[in-house]
C-alpha positions as CSV (number, residue, x, y, z in Angstrom):
1,Q,-45.9,-24.7,-21.2
2,E,-44.8,-21.4,-22.0
3,L,-42.4,-22.7,-24.5
4,D,-45.0,-25.0,-26.0
5,D,-47.3,-22.0,-26.4
6,E,-44.5,-20.1,-28.3
7,L,-43.5,-22.6,-30.7
8,R,-47.3,-23.1,-31.4
9,D,-47.7,-19.5,-32.2
10,Y,-44.7,-19.3,-34.2
11,L,-46.0,-22.6,-36.5
12,D,-49.1,-20.9,-37.0
13,Q,-47.8,-17.6,-38.1
14,A,-45.3,-19.5,-40.5
15,A,-48.4,-21.3,-41.8
16,M,-50.4,-18.2,-42.3
17,E,-47.7,-16.6,-44.4
18,K,-47.5,-20.0,-46.9
19,M,-51.4,-19.8,-47.2
20,S,-51.3,-16.1,-48.3
21,S,-49.0,-17.6,-51.0
22,G,-51.6,-19.7,-52.3
23,M,-50.9,-23.2,-50.5
24,S,-54.0,-25.0,-48.8
25,R,-53.8,-25.2,-45.0
26,E,-52.8,-28.8,-44.6
27,E,-50.0,-28.0,-47.1
28,A,-48.9,-24.7,-45.3
29,R,-48.8,-26.6,-41.9
30,R,-46.8,-29.3,-43.2
31,A,-44.2,-27.1,-45.0
32,A,-43.9,-24.9,-41.7
33,R,-43.3,-28.0,-39.7
34,L,-40.7,-29.4,-42.0
35,E,-38.7,-25.8,-41.9
36,M,-38.8,-25.7,-38.2
37,G,-37.9,-29.4,-37.6
38,G,-38.8,-31.6,-35.0
39,M,-40.8,-29.9,-31.6
40,E,-38.6,-31.8,-29.2
41,A,-35.1,-31.0,-30.9
42,V,-36.5,-27.3,-31.1
43,K,-36.9,-27.4,-27.5
44,E,-33.6,-28.9,-26.6
45,N,-31.9,-26.2,-28.7
46,V,-33.9,-23.4,-26.9
47,R,-33.2,-24.8,-23.5
48,A,-29.3,-25.2,-24.2
49,T,-29.2,-21.3,-25.0
50,S,-30.8,-20.4,-21.4
51,W,-28.7,-19.3,-18.6
52,E,-30.2,-21.8,-16.3
53,T,-29.0,-24.8,-18.6
54,R,-25.5,-23.1,-18.7
55,L,-25.4,-22.9,-15.2
56,E,-26.6,-26.5,-14.6
57,T,-24.0,-27.8,-17.3
58,L,-21.2,-25.8,-15.6
59,W,-22.3,-27.2,-12.2
60,A,-22.1,-30.7,-13.9
61,D,-18.5,-30.1,-15.1
62,L,-17.5,-28.9,-11.9
63,R,-18.7,-32.2,-10.0
64,F,-17.2,-34.0,-12.9
65,G,-13.9,-32.4,-12.6
66,A,-13.9,-32.8,-8.6
67,R,-14.5,-36.6,-9.4
68,L,-11.4,-36.7,-11.6
69,L,-9.4,-34.9,-8.8
70,R,-10.4,-37.3,-6.2
71,F,-9.1,-40.2,-8.4
72,N,-5.9,-38.5,-8.7
73,P,-5.1,-36.8,-5.3
74,V,-1.3,-36.5,-5.6
75,F,-1.8,-34.5,-8.7
76,A,-4.8,-32.3,-7.2
77,C,-2.7,-31.6,-4.1
78,A,0.6,-30.4,-6.0
79,A,-1.5,-28.5,-8.4
80,I,-3.3,-26.7,-5.8
81,L,-0.3,-26.0,-3.6
82,S,1.6,-24.5,-6.5
83,L,-1.2,-22.5,-7.6
84,A,-1.5,-21.3,-3.9
85,L,1.9,-20.4,-3.3
86,G,2.0,-18.2,-6.9
87,I,-1.5,-16.5,-6.3
88,G,-0.7,-16.1,-2.6
89,A,2.7,-14.3,-3.2
90,N,1.1,-12.1,-5.7
91,T,-2.1,-11.3,-3.6
92,A,0.0,-10.5,-0.5
93,I,2.3,-7.9,-2.3
94,F,-0.7,-6.4,-4.2
95,Q,-2.5,-6.0,-0.6
96,L,0.3,-4.0,0.5
97,L,0.2,-1.8,-2.5
98,D,-3.4,-1.6,-2.1
99,A,-2.9,0.1,1.1
100,V,0.1,2.0,0.7
101,R,-0.6,3.2,-3.2
102,L,-4.2,2.6,-4.2
103,R,-6.4,3.2,-1.1
104,T,-7.7,6.6,-0.3
105,L,-7.9,8.3,3.0
106,P,-10.9,6.8,5.0
107,V,-12.4,10.7,5.4
108,K,-15.5,12.3,3.8
109,N,-14.9,13.3,-0.1
110,P,-11.1,12.5,-0.1
111,Q,-10.9,13.4,-3.5
112,E,-11.1,16.9,-2.5
113,M,-8.2,16.8,-0.2
114,A,-5.0,18.7,-1.5
115,R,-1.3,19.2,0.1
116,I,0.1,22.3,-0.2
117,K,4.0,21.9,-0.8
118,L,7.3,23.9,-1.9
119,D,8.2,23.7,-5.3
120,R,11.8,23.5,-4.3
121,R,12.7,21.9,-0.9
122,G,16.5,22.1,-1.2
123,S,16.5,26.0,-1.1
124,R,16.2,26.1,2.7
125,S,18.2,26.2,6.1
126,G,17.7,25.8,9.5
127,N,16.5,23.1,11.8
128,F,14.4,20.0,10.3
129,S,12.8,18.0,13.1
130,T,10.1,15.9,11.5
131,R,9.4,13.6,8.6
132,Y,7.6,16.3,6.6
133,P,9.3,19.7,7.3
134,D,7.5,21.6,4.9
135,F,6.8,24.9,6.5
136,T,7.7,27.0,9.5
137,Y,4.8,28.1,11.8
138,A,5.2,31.6,10.5
139,L,4.6,30.3,7.0
140,W,1.6,28.4,8.1
141,E,0.1,31.6,9.4
142,Q,0.4,33.2,6.2
143,I,-0.8,30.3,4.1
144,R,-3.8,30.0,6.4
145,D,-4.9,33.8,6.1
146,K,-4.0,34.4,2.4
147,Q,-5.1,31.3,0.5
148,Q,-8.3,31.5,-1.4
149,G,-8.8,27.9,-3.1
150,F,-9.6,25.9,0.1
151,S,-12.4,25.9,2.1
152,R,-10.3,25.0,5.1
153,V,-6.6,24.3,5.7
154,F,-4.7,22.7,8.5
155,A,-1.2,22.2,9.8
156,W,0.1,19.1,11.5
157,S,3.2,17.6,12.4
158,P,4.2,14.2,13.6
159,N,6.2,13.5,17.0
160,Q,6.8,11.4,19.9
161,F,5.5,12.3,23.3
162,N,6.7,11.0,26.6
163,V,3.5,10.1,28.3
164,S,5.0,8.9,31.5
165,P,4.0,10.7,34.5
166,A,7.5,10.0,36.4
167,G,10.5,7.7,36.0
168,E,11.2,5.9,32.8
169,V,10.2,7.3,29.4
170,H,7.0,5.8,27.8
171,N,6.8,7.1,24.3
172,A,3.6,7.5,22.2
173,Q,3.1,8.3,18.8
174,G,1.7,11.8,18.8
175,L,0.5,14.6,16.5
176,W,0.8,18.4,16.7
177,L,-2.3,19.6,14.7
178,S,-4.0,22.9,14.0
179,G,-7.6,23.5,15.3
180,E,-8.9,22.8,11.5
181,F,-7.6,19.5,11.3
182,F,-10.5,17.2,12.6
183,E,-13.2,19.2,11.2
184,T,-11.5,19.8,7.8
185,L,-11.3,16.0,7.3
186,G,-15.0,15.2,8.4
187,V,-13.7,12.9,11.2
188,K,-16.2,12.1,14.0
189,P,-15.7,11.3,17.6
190,A,-16.2,7.7,19.1
191,L,-16.4,9.3,22.4
192,G,-16.4,12.8,23.7
193,R,-15.3,15.6,21.2
194,L,-12.4,16.4,19.0
195,L,-10.4,19.5,18.8
196,N,-11.2,22.4,17.1
197,T,-10.1,26.1,16.3
198,A,-11.2,27.2,20.0
199,D,-8.6,24.8,21.3
200,D,-5.9,26.1,19.2
201,Q,-5.4,29.7,20.2
202,P,-2.1,31.2,21.1
203,A,-0.4,30.4,24.4
204,C,-3.2,27.9,25.3
205,A,-2.6,26.8,29.2
206,A,-5.2,24.1,29.3
207,A,-5.1,22.4,25.8
208,G,-6.9,19.1,25.5
209,A,-5.7,15.9,24.3
210,V,-7.6,13.4,21.6
211,L,-6.8,9.9,21.8
212,S,-6.9,7.4,18.7
213,Y,-9.3,4.5,19.0
214,S,-6.9,1.8,19.3
215,Y,-4.7,3.7,22.0
216,W,-7.8,4.3,24.2
217,Q,-8.4,0.5,23.9
218,Q,-4.9,-0.5,24.5
219,E,-4.0,2.0,27.2
220,Y,-7.5,2.6,28.9
221,G,-9.3,-0.7,28.2
222,G,-12.1,1.3,26.4
223,R,-13.4,2.8,29.6
224,T,-16.0,5.7,28.9
225,D,-15.0,7.7,32.0
226,V,-11.6,8.4,30.4
227,I,-12.9,11.8,29.4
228,R,-12.6,12.7,33.2
229,E,-8.8,11.8,33.2
230,K,-5.5,13.8,32.4
231,L,-2.8,12.4,30.0
232,T,0.8,13.4,31.1
233,I,3.0,14.6,28.1
234,S,6.6,15.6,29.1
235,R,5.3,16.1,32.4
236,H,2.7,18.3,31.6
237,P,-1.0,17.3,32.3
238,F,-3.4,17.6,29.2
239,P,-7.0,16.7,29.8
240,I,-8.4,14.0,27.8
241,I,-11.3,15.3,25.8
242,G,-12.5,12.8,23.0
243,V,-11.5,9.6,21.2
244,T,-11.4,9.4,17.3
245,E,-13.4,6.9,15.0
246,P,-12.1,3.3,15.1
247,D,-10.7,3.4,11.3
248,F,-9.0,6.7,11.5
249,H,-5.2,6.4,11.9
250,G,-4.4,10.1,10.5
251,V,-3.4,11.3,7.2
252,E,-0.1,9.7,7.1
253,V,-0.2,6.4,5.5
254,G,2.2,3.8,7.0
255,R,2.0,5.3,10.3
256,Y,-0.6,5.8,13.2
257,F,-1.0,8.1,16.1
258,D,-2.0,7.5,19.7
259,V,-2.3,11.1,21.0
260,A,-3.1,14.4,19.3
261,V,-2.7,17.8,20.9
262,P,-3.0,21.4,19.2
263,L,-0.1,23.3,18.1
264,C,-0.4,26.0,20.5
265,A,0.8,23.6,23.3
266,E,4.2,22.7,21.5
267,P,6.0,25.7,23.6
268,L,4.6,24.2,26.8
269,V,6.1,20.7,25.9
270,N,9.3,21.6,24.4
271,G,10.1,24.9,26.5
272,E,13.2,26.6,25.0
273,D,13.3,24.3,22.2
274,S,10.1,25.1,20.8
275,Q,9.9,25.5,17.1
276,L,6.6,27.5,17.3
277,K,8.4,31.0,17.0
278,N,11.6,29.7,15.4
279,H,11.8,31.3,12.0
280,V,14.3,28.8,10.5
281,G,12.3,25.5,12.2
282,W,10.8,23.6,9.7
283,W,8.5,21.1,11.1
284,L,4.8,21.3,9.6
285,S,2.9,20.0,6.8
286,V,-0.1,21.5,5.4
287,L,-3.2,20.0,3.8
288,G,-6.6,21.4,2.9
289,R,-10.1,20.5,1.5
290,L,-10.6,22.3,-2.1
291,K,-13.5,24.7,-2.4
292,P,-16.5,23.1,-4.7
293,D,-15.6,25.2,-7.9
294,W,-11.9,24.9,-7.6
295,T,-9.4,22.4,-8.9
296,V,-5.8,21.6,-7.7
297,E,-4.3,23.5,-10.6
298,R,-6.3,26.7,-9.8
299,A,-5.4,26.3,-6.3
300,A,-1.7,25.9,-7.2
301,A,-1.9,29.0,-9.4
302,Q,-3.2,31.1,-6.8
303,L,-0.6,29.8,-3.8
304,G,2.1,30.7,-6.6
305,A,0.6,34.2,-7.1
306,I,0.8,35.2,-3.4
307,S,4.0,33.4,-2.8
308,P,6.3,36.6,-3.2
309,S,4.5,38.6,-0.6
310,L,4.1,35.5,1.7
311,F,7.8,34.5,1.5
312,E,8.9,38.2,1.6
313,A,6.6,38.6,5.0
314,T,8.4,35.5,6.8
315,L,12.1,35.9,5.8
316,P,14.2,34.7,8.7
317,P,16.3,37.6,10.0
318,E,19.3,35.0,10.8
319,Y,19.6,34.4,7.0
320,N,22.3,36.0,5.0
321,P,21.8,37.3,1.7
322,E,22.2,34.3,-0.3
323,N,20.3,32.4,1.8
324,A,17.5,35.1,1.6
325,K,17.7,35.0,-2.4
326,H,16.9,31.3,-2.3
327,Y,14.3,31.6,0.2
328,L,12.2,34.4,-1.7
329,A,12.6,32.5,-5.0
330,I,10.6,29.6,-3.5
331,R,6.9,29.2,-4.7
332,L,4.0,27.4,-3.2
333,T,2.1,24.7,-5.1
334,A,-0.6,22.2,-4.5
335,K,-0.7,18.4,-5.0
336,P,-3.6,15.9,-4.6
337,A,-3.9,14.4,-1.5
338,D,-6.8,11.9,-1.8
339,L,-4.3,9.1,-0.9
340,G,-2.9,10.9,2.1
341,V,0.9,11.6,3.0
342,S,3.4,9.0,3.0
343,D,7.3,8.7,3.1
344,L,6.6,4.7,3.0
345,R,5.2,4.9,-0.2
346,E,8.0,7.0,-1.6
347,S,10.4,4.5,-0.5
348,Y,8.8,1.2,-1.0
349,E,6.3,1.8,-4.0
350,Q,9.0,0.9,-6.8
351,P,10.4,-2.1,-4.9
352,L,6.7,-3.5,-4.2
353,W,6.1,-3.2,-7.9
354,L,9.3,-5.0,-8.6
355,L,8.3,-7.7,-6.1
356,L,4.8,-8.0,-7.7
357,A,6.6,-8.4,-11.0
358,L,8.9,-11.2,-9.6
359,A,5.9,-13.0,-7.8
360,G,4.1,-12.8,-11.2
361,L,7.1,-14.8,-12.7
362,V,6.8,-17.5,-10.1
363,L,2.9,-17.9,-11.0
364,L,4.0,-18.0,-14.7
365,I,6.6,-21.0,-13.7
366,A,3.9,-22.7,-11.7
367,S,1.4,-22.2,-14.5
368,A,3.7,-23.7,-17.2
369,N,4.6,-26.6,-14.9
370,L,0.6,-27.4,-14.8
371,A,0.2,-27.1,-18.1
372,N,2.8,-29.7,-18.8
373,L,1.2,-32.0,-16.5
374,L,-2.4,-31.4,-17.9
375,L,-0.8,-32.0,-21.5
376,A,0.5,-35.5,-20.2
377,R,-2.8,-36.4,-18.8
378,A,-4.5,-35.0,-21.9
379,S,-2.3,-37.4,-24.0
380,V,-4.0,-40.4,-21.9
381,R,-7.5,-38.9,-22.7
382,V,-7.1,-38.4,-26.3
383,K,-8.9,-41.5,-27.3
384,E,-11.8,-40.8,-24.7
385,M,-12.3,-37.2,-26.4
386,G,-12.4,-38.8,-29.8
387,M,-14.7,-41.4,-29.1
388,R,-17.2,-38.5,-27.3
389,M,-16.9,-36.5,-30.4
390,A,-17.7,-39.6,-32.6
391,V,-20.9,-40.1,-30.7
392,G,-22.0,-36.4,-31.0
393,A,-20.4,-34.3,-28.4
394,S,-19.2,-31.1,-29.8
395,R,-15.6,-30.0,-29.5
396,G,-16.6,-26.8,-27.6
397,R,-18.7,-28.6,-25.0
398,L,-15.7,-30.8,-24.2
399,I,-13.3,-27.8,-24.0
400,R,-15.5,-26.2,-21.5
401,Q,-15.4,-29.4,-19.5
402,L,-11.9,-29.6,-19.4
403,L,-11.6,-26.1,-18.6
404,A,-14.1,-26.4,-15.6
405,E,-11.7,-28.9,-14.3
406,S,-8.7,-26.2,-14.7
407,L,-11.2,-23.7,-13.1
408,L,-11.8,-25.9,-10.0
409,L,-7.9,-26.2,-9.5
410,S,-7.5,-22.4,-9.9
411,A,-10.5,-21.7,-7.5
412,L,-9.1,-24.0,-4.8
413,G,-5.6,-22.5,-5.2
414,A,-6.7,-18.9,-5.0
415,A,-8.9,-19.8,-1.8
416,L,-5.8,-21.1,-0.2
417,G,-3.5,-18.6,-1.7
418,A,-5.7,-15.8,-0.1
419,L,-5.5,-17.5,3.3
420,L,-1.7,-17.5,2.9
421,A,-1.7,-13.9,1.4
422,H,-3.0,-12.6,4.8
423,N,-0.3,-13.9,6.9
424,L,2.5,-13.3,4.4
425,S,1.6,-9.5,4.1
426,Q,1.5,-9.0,7.7
427,V,4.9,-10.6,7.8
428,L,6.2,-8.2,5.1
429,A,4.7,-5.1,7.0
430,T,6.3,-6.3,10.1
431,S,9.6,-6.4,8.3
432,L,9.5,-2.7,7.6
433,S,8.9,-1.6,11.2
434,T,11.5,-1.2,13.8
435,E,11.3,-0.1,17.6
436,R,12.2,3.4,16.9
437,D,10.3,3.8,13.8
438,P,7.1,1.7,13.9
439,V,5.2,1.1,10.6
440,F,1.4,0.7,10.7
441,V,-0.4,-0.8,7.5
442,D,-4.0,-1.3,7.3
443,L,-4.1,-4.4,5.3
444,G,-8.1,-5.0,5.4
445,T,-9.4,-6.9,2.3
446,D,-11.3,-4.5,-0.3
447,W,-12.8,-5.0,-3.5
448,R,-9.5,-4.3,-5.1
449,V,-7.8,-7.2,-3.3
450,V,-10.7,-9.7,-4.0
451,G,-11.1,-8.5,-7.8
452,F,-7.2,-8.9,-8.1
453,T,-7.4,-12.6,-6.6
454,T,-10.3,-13.5,-8.9
455,A,-8.7,-12.2,-12.0
456,L,-5.5,-14.2,-11.0
457,A,-7.6,-17.3,-10.7
458,I,-9.2,-16.8,-14.0
459,L,-5.9,-15.9,-15.6
460,T,-4.1,-19.1,-14.4
461,C,-7.0,-21.1,-15.4
462,I,-6.5,-19.8,-19.0
463,L,-2.8,-20.1,-18.9
464,F,-2.5,-23.6,-17.7
465,G,-5.9,-25.1,-19.0
466,L,-6.6,-23.9,-22.3
467,A,-3.7,-25.6,-24.5
468,P,-4.1,-28.9,-22.9
469,A,-8.2,-28.7,-23.7
470,L,-7.3,-27.7,-27.2
471,R,-4.8,-30.4,-27.7
472,A,-6.9,-33.1,-25.9
473,T,-9.8,-32.3,-28.2
474,G,-7.7,-31.6,-31.2
475,V,-7.8,-35.1,-32.5
476,S,-9.9,-36.5,-35.4
477,P,-12.9,-38.8,-34.4
478,W,-12.3,-40.9,-37.7
479,L,-8.5,-41.2,-36.7
480,V,-9.6,-42.5,-33.1
481,L,-12.1,-44.9,-34.6
482,R,-9.5,-46.1,-37.1
483,E,-6.7,-46.2,-34.6
484,S,-8.9,-47.9,-31.8
485,G,-7.6,-51.2,-32.4
486,R,-3.9,-50.2,-32.7
487,G,-3.6,-47.4,-30.2
488,M,-2.9,-43.7,-30.2
489,T,0.5,-42.1,-30.7
490,E,1.5,-38.8,-30.0
491,G,2.1,-36.3,-32.7
492,R,5.2,-34.1,-33.6
493,S,3.1,-30.9,-32.5
494,R,2.1,-32.1,-29.1
495,F,5.7,-32.9,-28.1
496,S,6.9,-29.4,-29.6
497,L,4.3,-27.7,-27.2
498,R,5.6,-29.3,-24.3
499,R,9.0,-28.8,-25.4
500,I,8.3,-25.0,-25.5
501,L,6.8,-25.2,-21.9
502,V,9.7,-26.8,-20.5
503,V,12.0,-24.1,-22.3
504,A,10.0,-21.5,-21.0
505,Q,9.9,-22.8,-17.5
506,V,13.8,-23.2,-17.5
507,A,14.1,-19.5,-19.0
508,L,11.9,-18.0,-16.2
509,S,13.6,-20.2,-13.5
510,L,17.0,-18.9,-14.6
511,T,15.8,-15.5,-14.7
512,L,14.6,-15.6,-11.0
513,L,17.6,-17.4,-9.9
514,V,20.0,-14.6,-11.4
515,G,17.9,-12.1,-9.7
516,A,17.9,-13.9,-6.4
517,L,21.9,-14.1,-6.7
518,L,22.0,-10.5,-7.4
519,F,19.7,-9.4,-4.8
520,A,21.8,-11.6,-2.2
521,R,25.0,-10.1,-3.4
522,S,23.7,-6.6,-2.8
523,L,22.4,-7.5,0.6
524,N,25.6,-8.7,1.5
525,N,27.4,-5.7,0.4
526,L,25.1,-3.6,2.7
527,A,25.7,-5.8,5.6
528,T,29.4,-5.4,5.3
529,L,29.4,-1.8,4.4
530,D,31.6,0.3,6.7
531,P,29.3,3.1,7.9
532,G,32.3,5.0,9.4
533,F,31.7,3.9,12.9
534,R,31.5,0.8,14.8
535,R,28.2,-0.6,15.0
536,D,28.3,-3.3,17.8
537,G,28.4,-2.4,21.5
538,I,27.2,0.9,21.2
539,L,24.1,1.8,23.4
540,V,22.0,4.9,22.7
541,S,20.1,6.6,25.4
542,D,17.7,9.5,24.8
543,L,17.8,12.3,27.4
544,D,14.5,14.2,28.3
545,F,15.1,17.3,30.3
546,T,11.8,18.6,30.3
547,A,10.8,17.7,33.9
548,R,13.8,19.4,35.2
549,H,13.0,22.9,34.0
550,L,16.6,23.5,33.0
551,S,18.1,26.5,31.2
552,R,20.7,25.6,28.2
553,D,23.5,26.5,30.6
554,A,22.2,24.1,33.2
555,R,21.5,21.1,30.6
556,L,25.3,21.7,29.6
557,A,26.5,21.3,33.2
558,F,24.0,18.5,34.1
559,S,25.0,16.7,30.8
560,E,28.8,17.0,31.5
561,E,28.3,15.6,35.1
562,L,26.0,12.9,33.8
563,L,28.7,12.0,31.2
564,R,31.3,11.9,33.9
565,R,29.3,9.5,36.1
566,V,28.3,7.1,33.0
567,R,32.4,6.8,31.9
568,A,33.1,5.8,35.5
569,I,30.6,2.8,35.3
570,R,32.6,-0.4,35.1
571,G,32.6,-1.9,31.4
572,V,32.2,1.6,29.6
573,D,35.0,2.2,27.7
574,A,33.9,5.6,26.4
575,A,30.9,7.8,26.1
576,A,29.9,10.8,24.5
577,V,26.8,13.4,23.9
578,A,25.4,14.3,20.4
579,D,22.6,16.3,19.1
580,I,22.0,13.8,16.4
581,V,22.6,10.1,16.3
582,P,23.8,8.7,13.4
583,L,21.5,7.1,10.9
584,S,18.5,8.4,13.2
585,G,16.9,10.3,10.2
586,N,17.1,13.7,12.4
587,G,19.4,16.6,10.9
588,I,20.4,20.0,11.1
589,G,21.5,21.9,8.0
590,H,23.3,25.1,7.3
591,D,25.4,26.8,4.9
592,I,29.2,26.9,4.7
593,L,30.5,30.2,4.2
594,L,34.0,30.4,2.7
595,G,36.8,33.1,3.5
596,D,37.3,35.4,6.4
597,T,34.5,37.7,6.1
598,G,31.6,35.7,7.0
599,E,29.7,36.7,3.7
600,P,28.6,34.4,0.8
601,Q,30.7,34.5,-2.2
602,G,28.5,32.9,-4.8
603,E,26.6,30.0,-4.3
604,A,27.0,28.4,-0.3
605,P,27.2,24.9,-0.2
606,S,24.8,23.3,2.6
607,A,26.1,20.7,5.0
608,A,24.7,18.5,7.7
609,F,25.6,19.5,11.2
610,N,26.0,17.7,14.3
611,Y,26.8,19.0,18.0
612,V,29.1,16.7,20.0
613,S,31.0,16.5,23.0
614,P,34.7,15.4,23.2
615,G,35.4,11.8,22.8
616,F,32.6,11.4,20.6
617,F,34.6,10.0,17.7
618,D,36.6,7.8,20.0
619,T,33.1,6.3,21.1
620,M,32.0,5.7,17.8
621,R,35.5,4.2,16.7
622,T,35.5,6.8,13.9
623,R,38.7,6.9,11.9
624,F,40.2,10.1,10.7
625,L,41.9,10.2,7.2
626,V,43.7,13.4,7.8
627,G,44.5,15.5,11.0
């Protein structure tokens, strides 16, 4: 009714305009009707441009495409499976990239977070005991007191805690953190309270411990009365004061934590090996939240300005003049930390982008294969398309119908691929994790993953569906009618396109094959690489002397007696003690001073050190080249 009223108003206005030019009423209405055309035809044209009609047409095209696929189940299954594998592989790798590289920290206003770093990390010597050994405790205190660009800053350090009250070691992923940690990040407790500055005071004797939500569920069954209990860390009791939110796993992407305790409790746990007052003990990383009117660049400039006095105040007395020169030349800077801190990102970001590119090639091959199959089907339907255009169907309408069939295939392939991607991404993440170095990646599906999968479905629809649709509808209706009695034949251009697709498939497949062979060769070289020691038949055992409260001299005597008893065990060929286990990631660095004076002469080369007992090289079966 509304459309009829609009058309009548338009007709009356057109007639009035013609009457003003001198026509009679009847002549004006007749001329207006002739210009407008038939009323029903105009209605059909208007309805065809509405979104409701377009939606109905798309639904009809999808149902028509579903019927065609049902009549050819072998082709449908092959097409959907090929797309599912291609889209699933791409989505799985992108899901890992999203979790490691694109997703921000689940904290309040993550764009305000920044990381304080050194402009030259190689100009230091000492003990580096964590994954992010940016600062000593003395440097952290100076930064906390003298920085001006951050509303709050905090220090933290990853570690492993032995939470077994007695007997065999039971390790948990731990965090040393300053009292400003949770308040700076804006993390709220799921139970109890979190650590604050009052908990992180010098020589704290009754420091509390905070559990992660997952550790609370796993080890304590989610009991609310856990607040009344105590957690043992290296045989020292810590009262449990709270549990973090379920989605907070720390600021280190790719890792998780189980237990967090304040920095002031580090001497209580580590005793004589404490890093807190060690001037050459590098073990802390520092993050902060920028003030509202400060940028990362401005904060970095302020940190650089205070660096000379800061490093002069914390110069380790153990350093020789050359070490001191390098140390005093270091400057502080700041970098954005909205994505968190991650050595996993630094190690695997480029390989993941490479894997995504290779998975994209696999999807291109699948699309080219499907395009060839659809071209073959289109050649059978050329006569059908020509007859439909001869009776009035437009070429655009037929192309939309054929693309709807391709879109249906892409949607089904993307849906199945999303299911495969979830399992495949879990397998990829698990392959990066080891028992001694566990990796945690939050593989939740967010808007970026959904958008990526949707874009892949649309792109593949265009890649393999558009060319066959254009070819199928490119025939002349007049030629179809003329050849209807003798049959249609393939044109030279149609065969040329199919040849191009075949050549493209072969080229892409050979590229992937050569890449896979090169990768297999590199993997074989790594597997057969001689590390300088025997890899098989070696048992590594970590010793924790904390519970025995031994001095350094008593530890040496205990280690010698333990080593003597281990060597006497039947089946043990050799045994030794070492501070650093090869390939463990830990290290001790010192400068090499040449000559007899012990004084540096120019640039002093730095080297990695290890302290081992007699028989170490025989135990590791390490060959000597000289001596």
